[in-house]
KEDO-158323 format. One line per 5 residues: number of its first residue (from 1); their letters; for each residue z, y, x negated of C-alpha. Coordinates in nm, 2 decimals, padded with zeros to 4 digits, m for minus. Each point is the difference from the previous one (the first is absolute). Layout:
<nodes>
NUM = A = Z:Y:X; ...
</nodes>
This chain:
<nodes>
1 = MYGFG = 00.86:m00.70:05.37; m00.03:m00.31:00.23; 00.18:m00.31:m00.15; m00.05:m00.33:00.09; 00.27:m00.01:00.26
6 = DLIAI = m00.21:00.27:00.17; m00.31:m00.23:m00.01; 00.19:m00.24:00.12; 00.10:00.19:00.30; m00.34:00.07:00.06
11 = LKKSP = m00.10:m00.36:00.01; 00.32:m00.09:00.19; m00.15:00.21:00.31; m00.34:m00.20:m00.03; 00.04:m00.34:m00.17
16 = KKIVF = m00.31:m00.09:m00.18; m00.16:m00.34:m00.15; m00.08:m00.01:m00.39; m00.24:m00.30:m00.13; 00.12:m00.11:m00.38
21 = TEGTD = m00.30:m00.20:m00.12; 00.17:m00.18:m00.26; 00.24:m00.18:00.19; 00.12:m00.25:m00.25; 00.09:00.29:m00.24
26 = ARILE = 00.40:00.01:m00.10; m00.02:00.35:00.03; m00.17:00.04:00.33; 00.24:m00.26:00.13; 00.31:00.21:m00.12
31 = AASRL = m00.14:00.28:00.17; m00.10:m00.15:00.32; 00.37:m00.15:00.00; 00.14:00.34:m00.01; m00.23:00.12:00.26
36 = LASNF = 00.08:m00.27:00.23; 00.37:00.09:00.00; m00.09:00.34:00.17; m00.20:00.09:00.31; m00.26:00.25:m00.10
41 = LKPIL = m00.28:m00.20:m00.17; m00.11:m00.36:00.06; m00.16:m00.20:m00.30; m00.32:m00.23:00.03; m00.03:m00.19:m00.25
46 = VGKEE = m00.34:m00.14:m00.11; m00.05:m00.38:m00.12; 00.10:m00.38:00.09; 00.30:00.00:00.17; 00.18:m00.29:m00.18
51 = EIIAA = m00.11:00.15:m00.33; 00.17:00.35:00.12; 00.34:m00.18:00.14; 00.01:m00.19:m00.34; m00.02:00.30:m00.23
56 = SEESG = 00.25:00.17:00.21; 00.23:m00.29:m00.01; m00.03:m00.02:m00.39; 00.05:00.38:m00.07; 00.30:00.01:00.26
61 = FNIRG = m00.14:00.26:00.22; 00.04:m00.03:00.40; m00.32:00.07:00.17; 00.14:m00.16:00.32; m00.21:00.16:00.27
66 = AEIID = m00.27:00.13:m00.19; m00.35:m00.04:00.15; m00.21:m00.23:m00.22; m00.39:m00.02:00.02; m00.23:m00.26:m00.16
71 = PLKFD = m00.35:00.13:m00.06; m00.13:m00.34:00.09; 00.21:m00.08:00.31; m00.04:00.35:00.16; m00.04:m00.04:00.39
76 = RLDEM = m00.20:00.32:00.02; m00.20:m00.12:m00.30; m00.36:m00.01:00.20; 00.04:00.33:00.13; 00.11:00.15:m00.36
81 = IDMFC = m00.34:m00.17:m00.12; m00.20:00.16:00.26; 00.16:00.36:m00.06; m00.07:m00.06:m00.37; m00.35:m00.10:00.07
86 = ELRKS = m00.06:00.33:00.19; 00.19:00.21:m00.26; m00.21:m00.15:m00.28; m00.33:m00.04:00.18; m00.18:00.22:m00.24
91 = KGVTK = 00.04:m00.22:m00.27; m00.10:m00.30:00.21; 00.33:m00.21:00.00; m00.05:m00.32:00.18; 00.30:m00.15:00.15
96 = EQARG = 00.05:m00.28:m00.22; 00.02:00.25:m00.27; 00.22:00.18:00.18; 00.25:m00.28:00.04; 00.01:m00.04:m00.37
101 = ILSQA = 00.06:00.37:m00.08; 00.29:m00.01:00.28; 00.18:m00.30:m00.19; 00.09:00.29:m00.27; 00.34:00.15:00.09
106 = NYFGT = m00.12:00.37:m00.07; m00.29:m00.02:00.22; 00.18:m00.19:00.29; 00.29:00.25:m00.02; m00.24:00.29:00.00
111 = MLVKM = m00.14:m00.14:00.32; 00.36:m00.04:00.18; 00.02:00.36:m00.06; m00.36:00.07:00.13; 00.09:m00.22:00.33
116 = GIADA = 00.30:00.17:00.04; 00.23:m00.29:m00.05; 00.16:00.19:m00.28; 00.03:00.36:m00.04; 00.02:00.03:m00.38
121 = LLGGA = m00.07:m00.24:m00.28; 00.15:m00.02:m00.37; m00.16:m00.20:m00.28; m00.07:m00.03:m00.36; 00.29:m00.14:m00.16
126 = TYSTA = m00.20:m00.27:m00.12; m00.32:00.17:m00.01; m00.19:00.30:m00.08; m00.06:00.33:00.12; m00.37:m00.07:00.09
131 = DTVRP = 00.09:m00.31:00.19; 00.23:00.19:00.23; m00.25:00.31:00.03; m00.30:m00.18:00.06; 00.09:m00.20:00.32
136 = ALQLI = 00.16:00.32:00.15; m00.34:00.21:m00.09; m00.21:m00.26:00.16; 00.19:m00.09:00.29; 00.23:00.31:00.10
141 = KTKPG = m00.26:00.27:m00.15; 00.12:00.37:m00.06; 00.09:00.25:00.28; m00.22:00.22:00.14; m00.05:00.28:m00.23
146 = NSIVS = 00.08:m00.19:m00.29; m00.23:m00.15:m00.28; 00.23:m00.18:m00.23; 00.34:m00.20:m00.06; 00.22:00.18:m00.19
151 = SVFIM = 00.38:m00.04:m00.13; 00.33:00.22:m00.04; 00.33:m00.05:m00.16; 00.29:00.13:00.13; 00.24:00.09:m00.26
156 = VRARA = 00.36:00.05:00.07; 00.28:00.12:m00.21; 00.37:00.04:00.10; 00.17:00.37:m00.03; 00.33:00.06:m00.09
161 = TGDNE = 00.01:00.20:00.34; 00.01:m00.34:00.19; m00.36:00.01:00.10; m00.30:m00.11:m00.12; m00.32:00.18:m00.19
166 = VLAMA = m00.35:m00.13:00.15; m00.35:00.02:m00.18; m00.31:m00.13:00.11; m00.25:m00.08:m00.27; m00.39:m00.12:00.05
171 = DCAIN = m00.23:m00.18:m00.06; 00.20:m00.19:m00.28; m00.13:m00.37:00.10; m00.33:m00.05:00.16; m00.31:00.32:m00.07
176 = IHPNE = m00.07:00.00:m00.36; m00.21:00.33:00.01; 00.04:00.14:00.31; m00.25:00.30:00.11; 00.06:00.34:00.13
181 = DELAE = m00.05:m00.14:00.36; 00.22:m00.33:m00.08; 00.25:00.22:m00.16; 00.02:00.23:00.32; 00.06:m00.33:00.23
186 = IATEA = 00.28:m00.13:m00.26; 00.17:00.32:00.04; 00.02:m00.01:00.40; 00.11:m00.36:00.02; 00.25:00.05:m00.28
191 = AECAK = 00.14:00.30:00.19; 00.01:m00.20:00.35; 00.19:m00.30:m00.18; 00.23:00.27:m00.16; 00.12:00.12:00.33
196 = IFGVD = 00.11:m00.38:00.11; 00.25:00.05:m00.30; 00.11:00.35:00.15; m00.17:00.18:m00.28; m00.18:00.35:00.11
201 = PKVAF = m00.32:m00.03:m00.20; m00.09:00.26:m00.24; m00.30:m00.17:m00.19; m00.10:00.11:m00.35; m00.32:m00.12:m00.18
206 = LSYST = 00.07:m00.07:m00.32; m00.21:00.11:m00.32; 00.05:00.13:m00.33; m00.11:00.33:00.12; 00.20:00.27:00.23
211 = FGSGK = m00.25:00.21:00.21; m00.27:00.02:m00.23; 00.22:00.00:m00.34; m00.19:m00.31:m00.11; m00.39:m00.05:00.00
216 = GEDVD = m00.19:m00.32:00.07; m00.13:m00.26:00.24; 00.34:m00.14:00.09; 00.14:00.32:00.07; m00.28:00.11:00.25
221 = KMRNA = 00.04:m00.35:00.13; 00.40:00.05:00.12; m00.08:00.34:00.11; m00.29:m00.08:00.24; 00.21:m00.34:00.10
226 = AAKAK = 00.28:00.29:00.09; m00.20:00.20:00.21; m00.17:m00.30:00.16; 00.35:m00.14:00.11; 00.06:00.34:00.12
231 = LRAPE = m00.30:m00.01:00.24; 00.09:m00.35:00.09; 00.37:00.09:00.09; 00.05:00.36:00.04; 00.35:m00.05:00.12
236 = LQVEG = 00.10:m00.12:m00.34; 00.13:00.19:m00.28; m00.26:m00.08:m00.27; m00.04:00.17:m00.35; m00.17:m00.10:m00.30
241 = ELQFD = m00.11:m00.01:m00.27; 00.35:m00.01:m00.15; 00.14:m00.10:m00.31; 00.30:m00.23:00.04; 00.29:00.25:m00.11
246 = AAVSP = m00.15:00.30:00.21; 00.02:m00.26:00.31; 00.36:m00.09:m00.03; 00.18:00.27:m00.20; 00.03:00.34:00.20
251 = RVART = 00.06:00.16:m00.31; m00.32:m00.10:m00.17; m00.18:00.07:00.33; 00.14:00.35:00.02; m00.22:00.05:m00.31
256 = KCPDS = m00.31:m00.18:00.06; m00.06:00.01:00.35; 00.25:00.25:00.18; m00.17:00.03:00.36; m00.02:m00.39:00.06
261 = AVAGH = 00.26:m00.15:00.24; m00.05:m00.36:m00.13; 00.01:00.09:m00.38; 00.36:m00.06:m00.10; 00.09:m00.22:00.28
266 = ANTFV = m00.29:m00.27:00.01; 00.14:m00.33:00.15; m00.33:m00.18:00.04; m00.21:m00.07:m00.30; m00.36:m00.09:m00.03
271 = FPDIN = m00.11:m00.10:m00.33; m00.38:00.04:m00.11; m00.02:m00.39:m00.07; 00.15:m00.33:00.00; 00.09:00.07:m00.41
276 = AGNIG = 00.21:00.30:00.07; 00.14:m00.15:00.31; 00.13:m00.30:m00.13; 00.13:00.13:m00.33; 00.17:00.27:00.21
281 = YKIAQ = 00.21:m00.19:00.25; 00.11:m00.25:m00.25; 00.12:00.33:m00.21; 00.17:00.10:00.29; 00.15:m00.34:00.05
286 = RLGGF = 00.10:m00.12:m00.35; 00.10:00.34:m00.12; 00.08:00.20:00.30; 00.24:m00.24:00.16; m00.23:m00.03:00.33
291 = EAYGP = m00.03:m00.33:00.18; m00.36:m00.03:00.11; m00.10:m00.18:00.33; m00.37:m00.08:00.01; m00.29:m00.03:m00.04
296 = ILLGL = 00.00:00.11:00.38; m00.38:m00.05:00.12; m00.15:00.27:00.19; m00.26:00.06:00.23; m00.02:m00.36:00.16
301 = NAPIN = m00.02:m00.05:00.38; 00.33:m00.19:m00.04; 00.30:m00.03:m00.26; m00.09:m00.25:m00.27; 00.17:00.03:m00.31
306 = DLSRG = m00.01:m00.15:m00.36; 00.29:m00.13:m00.19; 00.03:m00.01:m00.36; m00.02:m00.34:m00.15; 00.31:00.09:m00.21
311 = CNASE = 00.20:00.08:00.35; 00.34:m00.13:00.06; 00.14:m00.06:00.35; 00.16:00.30:00.03; m00.36:00.19:m00.05
316 = VYSMA = m00.11:m00.25:00.26; 00.24:00.11:00.26; m00.03:00.36:m00.06; m00.39:m00.03:00.00; m00.01:m00.14:00.31
321 = IITAA = 00.19:00.24:00.19; m00.19:00.29:m00.14; m00.32:m00.18:00.13; 00.14:m00.08:00.31; 00.10:00.35:00.07
326 = LA = m00.35:00.11:m00.07; m00.08:m00.17:00.32
</nodes>
């Protein structure tokens, strides 16, 4: 399993720039201060320079050397407006409308990534997931072959042996009722993300049924989604539908599905809907002793991630490293 030291080592070989859209937030400033003390990830803080400097002085964090960009004073604003209008021409957006929209930090920061000024973006410490995802969908768009943005949580638990147990759980934050094709896409994207953390993904499509032990539309959906994931990524180890015990317990797997290479050893879990996913990762977090990193957004042309409004500075720092590593 990769730890953050491994991700940092990757970034040191190819340093990145990351946009923080809430430049005056104390948690962002503390994380930016830590990043500035390193040489692998340069923060760009969006906001009015005098307000950001005042906030940093008030909170006691040294952000000397940070790049601060005020949307209203940006020297390439006209170029950004033209690009924005082109990207949104199907909506008939005028230059005046674009100027107003780009005064909003979430849209402005996303355009910095689109223009290649930054490699990644992290936002949402003070606004909703939708306010992070919407500009990304409109401007960055999904990768070729992808139809949706989804999410994954990377779950990490220390073991007595000194290494970490790492799991991936998807989609626990974005898609409420994904269909079969969307679940297949979620699975392949989650598996690719898991690899960044040193996981050799073994993907289980979870259900209340194992190989037809239960009946119903929800069972059929997960079975069919697993089959579509195998067609989408034949190199992946995928199984489904599986109950959770059959997915993780070798003893149960020997009884319920002895011929499966994934059952009993799954480490990448695809939930049938957001209810199951959100409940599942939080059970692992609160009762299983796992640290939860995410939601990590998947399927976009550039790494853009959302913070929880209840996050602390340490979580901002960790998510910044994860987000940049995806670049």
